[in-house]
N, C-alpha and C positions, 0 to 999 in steps of 0.2 A: 548668633545661633541660626537665624533665618538664612543667613548666607551659606552656612554649612549644609542646611537642608536642600537649598537650591543646587549647590555643588554636587551633592549626592544624587539628587534627582537627574541632573544633567549627565553624570557619569553612568547612571543606570540606563538612561535613554540612549546614550552612545553605545553601551554594551549590547543593548537590545537591537539597535539598528545594525551593528556589526554582525550579530548572530543572524539576523534576518537576511542580510546581504549574502552571508556565507551559505545559508540554506538555499537561497534562490540560485546561487551559482552552482551548488551541488545538484539541484533538481534540473537545471538547464543541461549540465554535463550528462546526467542520466538520460535525459530526453534525446540529446545528440547521439549518445551511444545506442539507444534503441533504434533511432532513425538510421544509423549507420549499418545496423544489422540487416536492414532491407525488409521489404514486404514479405519475402519468402520465409523470413524467420530462420535463416540458416544457423545463426548463433543463438536463437531463442530456445528456451527449454521446450521440450515436446509435451503437449497437453493432449488429452484424448481427442479433442476436436481437430487439432492440427496434425495428429498422427494418423488420422483417417479411421479411428476406431470410434464406435458409438456404443455407449452403455445402454443396456436394456432399461426400461422404466422400472422404478422400484414398485414392488407389490406390497400392499399393506397386509399385515398379519390378520389371519382369520380370527374372528371373535367367537369363542367357544363358550356356551353357557356352562355354569358351574356343575350341573348335573350330568353333563356329557363328557366322555373321555376325549382327550385329544390335545 
């Protein structure tokens, strides 16, 4: 019975190691793809900062006392 438990633990550890290797390979491929896009970001999605537009700062809503309209 102890031998079965060790076997199951080993199989679980092997599956986990394989999943971690696959995840690392996937992340490396993503990083290579981002690097290949270049610093100008020609293939990168446009964000407000990279598109040259700047959002105005948010204004907080005015606090109006209960007895005043508004």
